[in-house]
Backbone bond lengths (Angstrom), bond angles and torsions (degrees), N, CA, C in turn:
res aa  C-N    CA-C-N  psi(-1)  N-CA   C-N-CA  omega(-1)  CA-C   N-CA-C  phi
1 X - - - 1.444 - - 1.538 110.56 -
2 X 1.334 116.54 -44.82 1.461 120.81 179.66 1.529 110.11 -62.12
3 X 1.313 116.30 -43.41 1.471 120.22 -179.65 1.527 110.31 -62.05
4 X 1.322 117.76 -38.61 1.464 121.04 177.79 1.526 110.24 -63.48
5 X 1.318 117.34 -43.50 1.469 121.09 178.36 1.528 109.99 -61.49
6 X 1.324 116.59 -42.59 1.467 120.35 178.77 1.528 111.44 -63.32
7 X 1.322 116.85 -44.12 1.470 120.54 -179.01 1.523 111.80 -64.48
8 X 1.321 116.90 -43.80 1.469 120.26 179.94 1.529 109.72 -68.31
9 X 1.321 116.85 -41.75 1.461 120.75 179.12 1.517 112.99 -61.58
10 X 1.318 117.30 -36.83 1.468 121.62 179.09 1.524 111.90 -68.29
11 X 1.331 116.71 -31.22 1.467 120.25 -172.65 1.523 113.75 -107.59
12 X 1.308 119.37 -2.93 1.456 125.61 -177.84 1.526 112.23 71.08
13 X 1.330 118.04 -57.53 1.466 122.34 176.65 1.522 107.49 -130.07
14 X 1.328 115.01 136.83 1.462 119.24 -177.65 1.522 109.31 -144.09
15 X 1.309 116.59 127.58 1.458 121.92 178.68 1.523 112.08 -74.73
16 X 1.324 115.24 157.36 1.467 121.66 -176.97 1.529 112.37 -61.35
17 X 1.320 117.54 -41.48 1.466 120.75 -177.76 1.524 111.52 -64.78
18 X 1.327 116.60 -45.82 1.464 120.19 178.68 1.527 110.45 -66.71
19 X 1.320 117.09 -39.37 1.467 120.43 177.64 1.525 110.40 -59.88
20 X 1.325 116.85 -43.90 1.470 120.66 178.34 1.523 110.54 -60.45
21 X 1.330 116.26 -43.32 1.466 119.51 -179.91 1.530 111.08 -65.56
22 X 1.329 117.24 -43.09 1.468 121.02 -179.58 1.528 112.14 -66.88
23 X 1.328 116.16 -32.66 1.465 120.23 178.16 1.525 112.06 -83.14
24 X 1.327 116.17 -14.36 1.461 119.91 -179.38 1.516 112.45 70.83
25 X 1.323 115.87 37.14 1.463 120.40 -178.50 1.526 109.84 -136.12
26 X 1.306 115.96 174.61 1.455 121.14 -177.56 1.513 113.47 -82.13
27 X 1.333 114.97 165.05 1.465 120.24 -177.79 1.527 112.00 -66.58
28 X 1.328 117.47 -32.20 1.467 120.14 178.35 1.520 112.00 -65.44
29 X 1.319 116.06 -43.50 1.468 120.42 178.66 1.524 110.48 -64.88
30 X 1.328 116.73 -38.82 1.460 120.22 179.43 1.524 110.39 -69.07
31 X 1.330 117.50 -38.32 1.460 120.70 177.30 1.530 109.90 -59.53
32 X 1.335 116.79 -44.26 1.469 121.15 178.06 1.527 110.53 -63.08
33 X 1.318 116.94 -44.63 1.461 121.96 179.04 1.526 110.71 -60.10
34 X 1.323 116.74 -46.00 1.463 121.22 179.37 1.525 110.42 -62.17
35 X 1.326 117.16 -43.67 1.467 120.24 178.16 1.521 111.15 -60.31
36 X 1.341 117.10 -42.94 1.467 120.87 179.41 1.530 111.06 -63.55
37 X 1.328 116.90 -44.24 1.464 120.42 179.95 1.526 111.18 -68.59
38 X 1.330 116.89 -32.63 1.459 121.68 176.75 1.531 109.98 -67.54
39 X 1.328 117.28 -43.82 1.473 121.29 178.30 1.522 111.69 -60.41
40 X 1.338 115.93 -35.37 1.469 120.84 179.74 1.530 111.73 -83.30
41 X 1.336 115.87 2.72 1.468 122.67 -179.91 1.532 112.54 60.38
42 X 1.338 115.94 33.89 1.460 121.42 177.83 1.523 110.09 -91.64
43 X 1.328 115.91 -30.78 1.460 119.32 175.17 1.510 109.40 -139.32
44 X 1.313 113.82 165.84 1.452 121.08 175.55 1.527 107.63 -127.41
45 X 1.318 115.62 146.56 1.461 120.76 -179.61 1.523 108.29 -101.28
46 X 1.327 114.93 123.53 1.459 122.07 -179.94 1.524 108.39 -120.46
47 X 1.306 118.45 167.23 1.471 119.83 178.07 1.536 113.16 -57.67
48 X 1.329 117.18 -29.40 1.468 120.44 -179.28 1.527 112.81 -84.58
49 X 1.332 117.32 -11.62 1.463 120.91 -179.75 1.517 112.02 139.38
50 X 1.311 115.77 -163.27 1.461 122.22 -178.86 1.521 109.78 -92.20
51 X 1.322 115.04 139.90 1.463 121.61 179.47 1.528 107.72 -135.25
52 X 1.333 116.09 140.05 1.457 119.67 178.03 1.523 110.00 -70.70
53 X 1.324 116.13 139.88 1.455 121.75 174.33 1.528 108.27 -79.42
54 X 1.315 116.76 -178.87 1.469 120.29 176.39 1.533 110.00 -59.83
55 X 1.325 116.05 -42.40 1.468 120.44 177.05 1.534 110.38 -63.08
56 X 1.321 116.78 -41.64 1.458 121.55 178.75 1.521 112.27 -65.62
57 X 1.338 116.31 -40.32 1.465 120.26 178.05 1.524 111.34 -64.45
58 X 1.323 115.63 -38.46 1.467 119.79 178.19 1.529 110.02 -64.08
59 X 1.322 116.00 -43.34 1.468 121.02 177.97 1.531 110.20 -63.77
60 X 1.322 116.61 -44.28 1.466 121.78 177.72 1.530 110.20 -56.87
61 X 1.327 116.86 -47.10 1.469 120.70 -179.71 1.529 111.52 -62.26
62 X 1.333 117.31 -39.07 1.468 120.75 178.47 1.526 110.82 -63.68
63 X 1.317 116.14 -41.06 1.469 120.09 179.70 1.530 109.75 -66.19
64 X 1.328 117.05 -49.08 1.463 121.79 -176.73 1.532 111.49 -65.80
65 X 1.306 116.95 -29.94 1.468 120.37 177.17 1.527 110.90 -63.34
66 X 1.328 116.70 -38.76 1.467 121.14 -179.19 1.524 112.36 -90.16
67 X 1.331 117.68 -35.26 1.472 122.40 -179.78 1.535 107.25 -124.34
68 X 1.342 117.21 79.32 1.462 119.40 -174.21 1.524 115.55 -74.03
69 X 1.337 117.26 -17.74 1.461 118.22 -177.87 1.522 111.23 -148.90
70 X 1.325 114.84 128.61 1.466 123.14 170.98 1.524 104.81 -129.99
71 X 1.310 116.86 124.53 1.462 118.74 -176.06 1.523 111.90 -152.10
72 X 1.327 114.89 157.85 1.462 120.29 172.77 1.519 108.14 -79.00
73 X 1.311 116.83 148.79 1.452 121.78 177.10 1.516 110.11 -162.57
74 X 1.312 115.98 167.27 1.458 121.88 174.14 1.523 106.58 -86.04
75 X 1.321 117.38 112.10 1.462 121.87 -175.50 1.523 113.36 -88.46
76 X 1.311 117.10 7.46 1.464 119.70 175.21 1.515 113.26 51.08
77 X 1.334 116.52 -129.28 1.472 121.64 -177.94 1.522 113.55 -64.70
78 X 1.332 117.17 -17.61 1.464 119.80 -179.79 1.524 111.91 -76.69
79 X 1.316 117.05 -17.85 1.457 122.12 -174.03 1.526 112.11 -71.70
80 X 1.328 114.41 138.69 1.469 120.12 174.80 1.526 110.93 -123.13
81 X 1.348 116.35 8.46 1.466 120.61 179.12 1.528 108.69 -153.94
82 X 1.317 115.80 -173.70 1.462 122.60 -172.93 1.530 113.63 -70.07
83 X 1.338 117.83 -35.70 1.465 122.14 -175.47 1.527 110.17 -122.60
84 X 1.317 115.55 146.99 1.459 120.60 -178.90 1.520 110.32 -132.46
85 X 1.325 115.04 152.54 1.457 122.23 173.71 1.521 106.91 -149.18
86 X 1.315 115.48 160.30 1.459 119.35 179.87 1.518 109.82 -144.20
87 X 1.333 114.93 153.66 1.458 122.25 178.59 1.520 109.00 -128.83
88 X 1.320 115.99 134.53 1.455 122.40 175.28 1.521 108.27 -92.92
89 X 1.328 116.57 127.92 1.463 121.78 177.39 1.529 106.78 -117.34
90 X 1.326 115.97 113.22 1.459 121.42 -174.37 1.531 111.82 -71.03
91 X 1.324 114.82 137.47 1.469 122.78 173.62 1.519 113.04 47.39
92 X 1.301 117.47 43.33 1.468 121.13 -174.28 1.522 113.38 -104.80
93 X 1.327 117.76 4.49 1.462 120.19 -177.55 1.529 111.72 -54.76
94 X 1.329 117.22 -41.74 1.468 120.60 -178.00 1.526 112.89 -66.85
95 X 1.325 117.58 -19.13 1.468 121.81 179.48 1.528 111.82 -86.61
96 X 1.317 116.32 -14.14 1.463 121.59 -172.88 1.519 111.56 -80.00
97 X 1.320 115.46 137.37 1.463 120.49 174.47 1.521 108.63 -107.80
98 X 1.307 118.20 -89.78 1.460 121.44 -176.41 1.526 113.79 -109.56
99 X 1.317 117.20 -15.02 1.457 120.49 -174.88 1.517 112.51 90.22
100 X 1.306 116.16 -16.81 1.470 121.21 179.41 1.524 110.46 -67.51
101 X 1.322 116.18 -33.55 1.464 120.79 -179.26 1.529 110.87 -61.49
102 X 1.326 116.35 -38.04 1.463 120.04 179.18 1.527 110.56 -69.97
103 X 1.325 116.45 -40.80 1.468 120.10 177.40 1.524 110.21 -61.45
104 X 1.327 116.55 -45.87 1.465 120.56 -179.26 1.527 111.43 -61.49
105 X 1.332 116.85 -40.91 1.469 120.35 178.95 1.524 110.40 -63.70
106 X 1.321 117.00 -41.41 1.468 121.11 178.93 1.525 110.81 -64.50
107 X 1.310 116.88 -42.88 1.468 121.36 -179.67 1.529 110.35 -65.18
108 X 1.332 117.53 -36.13 1.473 120.53 179.53 1.528 112.52 -62.00
109 X 1.335 117.46 -26.92 1.471 119.09 178.49 1.525 112.09 -96.95
110 X 1.332 117.18 9.05 1.460 120.77 173.05 1.518 116.36 109.45
111 X 1.328 118.21 -4.13 1.470 120.35 178.61 1.524 109.64 -69.46
112 X 1.313 115.87 157.52 1.471 121.27 177.79 1.521 111.44 -83.59
113 X 1.323 117.11 -19.87 1.455 120.93 179.50 1.511 110.83 174.23
114 X 1.336 115.79 173.48 1.461 121.51 177.77 1.518 108.83 -155.09
115 X 1.310 115.32 148.41 1.456 122.54 176.75 1.519 108.01 -122.43
116 X 1.317 116.12 134.26 1.454 121.75 178.66 1.524 108.75 -104.05
117 X 1.317 115.64 129.43 1.464 121.69 -178.14 1.523 110.17 -121.66
118 X 1.311 116.03 141.07 1.458 122.40 177.22 1.526 107.72 -107.65
119 X 1.311 117.06 137.55 1.457 120.44 172.32 1.529 107.18 -97.20
120 X 1.329 114.85 118.04 1.462 119.20 179.14 1.530 108.53 -141.05
121 X 1.311 115.13 127.21 1.464 121.80 177.32 1.530 112.64 52.26
122 X 1.337 116.35 39.75 1.456 120.80 174.58 1.513 116.34 81.29
123 X 1.326 117.61 8.02 1.468 119.16 176.53 1.525 109.59 -137.83
124 X 1.332 115.23 168.79 1.457 121.33 -178.84 1.518 110.55 -97.97
125 X 1.341 114.71 140.82 1.459 122.02 176.64 1.520 108.62 -126.71
126 X 1.324 115.32 153.48 1.460 121.62 173.26 1.522 106.65 -107.53
127 X 1.342 118.22 128.90 1.463 119.61 179.91 1.530 111.34 -54.15
128 X 1.293 116.40 133.20 1.468 123.47 178.94 1.531 111.44 59.65
129 X 1.347 116.67 22.18 1.465 120.73 -178.44 1.512 110.62 -141.58
130 X 1.298 116.24 -132.05 1.459 122.54 -175.85 1.526 112.02 -61.04
131 X 1.317 115.69 137.48 1.460 121.52 175.42 1.533 111.38 -94.20
132 X 1.331 116.81 -9.00 1.461 122.17 176.41 1.530 108.03 -153.15
133 X 1.317 115.23 89.52 1.472 121.31 -174.33 1.522 113.09 -59.13
134 X 1.326 118.17 -41.54 1.468 120.61 -177.80 1.527 110.98 -63.25
135 X 1.306 116.98 -34.45 1.468 121.00 178.60 1.526 110.54 -75.16
136 X 1.334 116.14 -45.95 1.467 120.91 -175.23 1.527 113.59 -77.20
137 X 1.333 116.98 -31.08 1.468 121.89 -177.21 1.530 109.55 -133.39
138 X 1.320 118.51 73.25 1.471 120.61 -176.38 1.537 111.95 -55.62
139 X 1.307 115.36 129.40 1.462 121.95 179.67 1.527 107.39 -170.77
140 X 1.325 116.31 154.24 1.465 120.92 177.13 1.522 112.36 -69.23
141 X 1.325 118.05 -13.91 1.460 121.15 -175.98 1.527 111.77 -59.92
142 X 1.311 118.40 -32.86 1.470 120.58 -177.03 1.528 110.33 -66.66
143 X 1.327 116.56 -42.68 1.467 120.19 176.45 1.524 110.56 -66.08
144 X 1.334 116.25 -39.74 1.466 121.41 179.62 1.532 110.02 -62.56
145 X 1.330 117.33 -45.10 1.468 121.03 178.92 1.527 110.93 -63.50
146 X 1.324 116.68 -44.24 1.466 120.45 -179.77 1.528 111.03 -63.19
147 X 1.331 117.27 -42.24 1.465 121.26 -179.34 1.528 111.84 -69.62
148 X 1.317 116.69 -38.95 1.465 120.89 -177.55 1.521 112.14 -72.92
149 X 1.333 116.96 -46.01 1.464 120.80 -171.39 1.523 114.44 -99.74
150 X 1.328 117.79 -21.64 1.466 121.81 -176.79 1.535 110.74 47.58
151 X 1.336 116.66 53.98 1.464 119.06 -175.96 1.527 112.21 -69.06
152 X 1.322 114.10 151.89 1.456 121.55 176.75 1.518 108.40 -110.42
153 X 1.315 115.50 168.03 1.452 121.35 179.94 1.536 110.26 -54.53
154 X 1.320 117.10 127.12 1.461 121.92 179.36 1.518 114.66 93.96
155 X 1.338 117.30 -7.38 1.466 120.28 176.74 1.526 109.36 -78.00
156 X 1.326 115.33 155.83 1.461 121.96 179.24 1.526 108.07 -125.29
157 X 1.327 116.29 140.61 1.466 121.78 174.94 1.521 107.91 -119.52
158 X 1.332 115.89 128.09 1.463 121.86 175.94 1.523 107.21 -104.68
159 X 1.324 116.27 118.17 1.467 122.48 179.78 1.524 107.70 -105.29
160 X 1.319 116.75 123.76 1.462 122.55 -176.73 1.526 110.28 -117.79
161 X 1.323 116.27 144.72 1.468 121.82 176.96 1.524 109.60 -124.44
162 X 1.333 115.38 142.28 1.464 120.81 179.72 1.527 108.84 -153.92
163 X 1.321 115.14 173.58 1.463 120.31 179.94 1.523 112.84 -76.49
164 X 1.344 117.59 -16.67 1.461 120.73 177.07 1.526 109.22 -139.20
165 X 1.327 115.86 158.51 1.461 122.15 -173.69 1.526 113.03 -63.23
166 X 1.341 117.48 -41.70 1.463 120.01 -179.37 1.519 111.42 -61.49
167 X 1.321 116.79 -44.85 1.464 120.30 -179.13 1.524 110.61 -66.19
168 X 1.320 117.16 -36.25 1.468 119.79 176.30 1.529 110.35 -62.07
169 X 1.339 117.08 -42.57 1.468 120.79 177.27 1.519 111.41 -63.36
170 X 1.336 116.28 -45.10 1.463 119.58 178.36 1.529 110.96 -62.97
171 X 1.322 116.97 -36.54 1.460 120.72 177.97 1.517 111.80 -63.80
172 X 1.334 116.64 -44.04 1.466 120.55 178.25 1.526 110.74 -63.82
173 X 1.332 116.68 -42.55 1.461 120.56 178.67 1.523 110.93 -65.42
174 X 1.328 117.47 -43.77 1.469 120.82 178.83 1.525 110.88 -61.24
175 X 1.325 116.92 -41.47 1.458 120.48 177.50 1.517 111.78 -63.51
176 X 1.327 116.67 -42.18 1.464 121.25 178.52 1.524 110.96 -63.57
177 X 1.330 116.61 -43.28 1.464 120.23 179.61 1.525 111.53 -66.85
178 X 1.327 117.16 -36.38 1.469 120.29 176.64 1.523 110.18 -62.06
179 X 1.296 116.38 -36.43 1.462 121.13 177.80 1.526 110.38 -66.05
180 X 1.315 116.86 -41.95 1.463 121.01 -178.25 1.521 113.03 -73.18
181 X 1.334 117.31 -21.16 1.466 119.87 176.13 1.517 110.91 -60.19
182 X 1.322 116.51 -26.60 1.463 121.53 -178.49 1.523 111.82 -81.37
183 X 1.348 116.58 -11.90 1.476 120.40 -176.60 1.512 111.83 -71.70
């Protein structure tokens, strides 16, 4: 549901067929999802496609404020499967416990695993692990993450791996949402 809100919010108007393809699901499931979001007054269905309502736009803005970027990327040494994706969660350090919760959330949606990273003082840390990932585990992934997400002190990045790109994205989003549940 969150991914659908993000996709529609990014495009302003989105047709059911394209939404189904972007979500990687069937038209029947998308029809049900659209009906549910319509009942909650989060979106409206128009001849040109689905559009977020004022309530939906407000929800979209709240999500994007906390999770401004979810994207596929090459996770280098962090990868445990064929495809990787990551989500930036702004100012979420205080919500973080062990990082296991994010991995478990990613695995529940089909990912093979997830790694939670903290940005502190210009470098990446692993909860209850490395205090300087680039030093302890040299790899180009640290520069790639910094360039892609431009994290600030206290931000958290959830990196998810799966056998396909959609599941990796869902894993990263699930991990990010698990982190925000603690907020």
